[in-house]
C-alpha positions, 0 to 999 in steps of 0.5 A: 570478136573473131574478126576484130582479133584477126584483122588485129593480127593480120595488121601486126607486121610481126606476125606476116613477117614470121607466119608468110615471109619466114616459110617462104625464105626457109622453105626456098632455101631448102629446095633450092639447095636440094636441088643444086647439090644433089649432084654434088652429093652422089656417091660414085656410081655407074650405069650399065646400059643394056638399052639399045633404043633412044631412052636409055641414053636419054636418062643417062644424060639426064643423071649426068653419069659419066661411067657407062658400061654396055658389059655387065660382067666388067661393071659388077667386077668394078663394083667388087673392087670397091671402085663403085658405091652402086652399079645400076642397070638398064635394062634391055627393053627400057626404050620399049617399056617407055614406048609401051607406057609402062615404068620400067624396072632399074636393076640395082647392085650395091656393096654392103657398106652402107653408102648412102645412094637415096639422093642418085636414087631419088634423081633417077626416080625423078628423071624416068618419071620425066621422061615417061611422062614427055613420052605419054604426053607427046603420043597424046598430042598435048606437048610437042616437045619436053621443052613444053612440059618444062614450060608448065603450060599445061595441067596434069593430074598426077597419081601416085601410089602409097608408100612411094614418096620419098623423105626428102619430099616432105622436108620443105613441108616439116620445115613449114609446121616446124615454123609453125610451132615456133610462132606459137610462141608469139601467140603465147607472149600476146595473151600473157601481154594482154593480161598484164596490160589489163585488156583481158580483165576490162573485157570481163565487164563487158557482156561477152561471156568468158568462155566465148571471149577465149574461144573468140582469141583462139579461133582467130589465132587459128585462122590467121595461122592456118591462112598465112601458111597455107598462102605460103605453101602456094607461093613455093609452089607457084613461084618455087615449082615446088611440088607437093604431091597431094596438096589436099594432105599438106593442107590438112597437116597445116590444120593439124599442126596449128592445133597443136601449135596453138594448144602448146601455146595455150598450156605454156600460158597457164605455166609460165607468167612472163611472157619471154620465158613462156615464148623460149619454153615453146622455141625449145620444145620445138627444136627439141622435138625437131632435132629428135625427128631430123637426126633419126631420118639422116642418121646413118644407124638405126637408134631404137630410142629415137625411133620411139622418141620421134613417135612423140612428136608431130612431126613424125606423124606429119611426115608419115602422113606425107610420104604415105599419102594417108590421112588415118591413123594420123589424123587421129593421132595428131588431133589427141596430141592436141586435145591433151595438150589444150585440155592440160592447158585450159583456163578459167578466164576470169581468173587467167584475166585477174591474175597478175 
């Protein structure tokens, strides 16, 4: 029964469009806008270059910063006069540290007006990592130049420290799990339409038990949803060169979100009799949770009410898991959310199938 139900969903072009094409389109758009708008969205910054080696100039060129000082006092004076939102100092031993395969530390000086420099700092971090990575690979004769690095002709395993990922890295994944939640509205509509067409009632006359029928339907939903969204994530990673950093953690979060989204669909099926109403409520809940999470993330001021509210959404725990590269306690909290929803939405199959 699981295979038959899964086959039915895979043959439905609407399912493929919603769960495969839509995440690819939306997430790739997010990646594209992020990559092409970073430099335009920088606040005005300057660089103090105290380095005398080649890597300091290479970093400045990669960042595309035009305002470069060799005198620290002059740069700080310009900062105090509020000509810049921030000034970043490339230390004297920057090239030396890169040559020793040590990640250099960049000092920053900012005015206290809440100017956002996150976008620039994300780019700064990426450029430093790329310079360091290229140098290490060239010294070990893995590549001959940076062009080979850009062409992805080899595989490199990255080791990241917990708690070091920037928030923008998790946003395409959050977009994917948001679409997962919204797509569960199709499942609720499908269940209600099966009941309306008397298909579920006819299944009660077969030798299959009620829990086996319900279990096969839910399992097929889970298999199809996880498979299609995992495939869309792989396509985004391969085609659009988006780095998910720890793909195993992302996969686990897709699994957990599938549990939650299907559990929500089951709960709405129990409460609402009409497919359109059920789908609308699921979409509304998804958008509301996403708004609470996203608004708090982009808000320049801390809102303690939103901070508390977003912890009741799965988006917060999934983003936290990705940003910190951790599984626990996030996984436990997401599983508990799913269990609460599926318990609240549990149905007696025979009664549900015969309801008008």
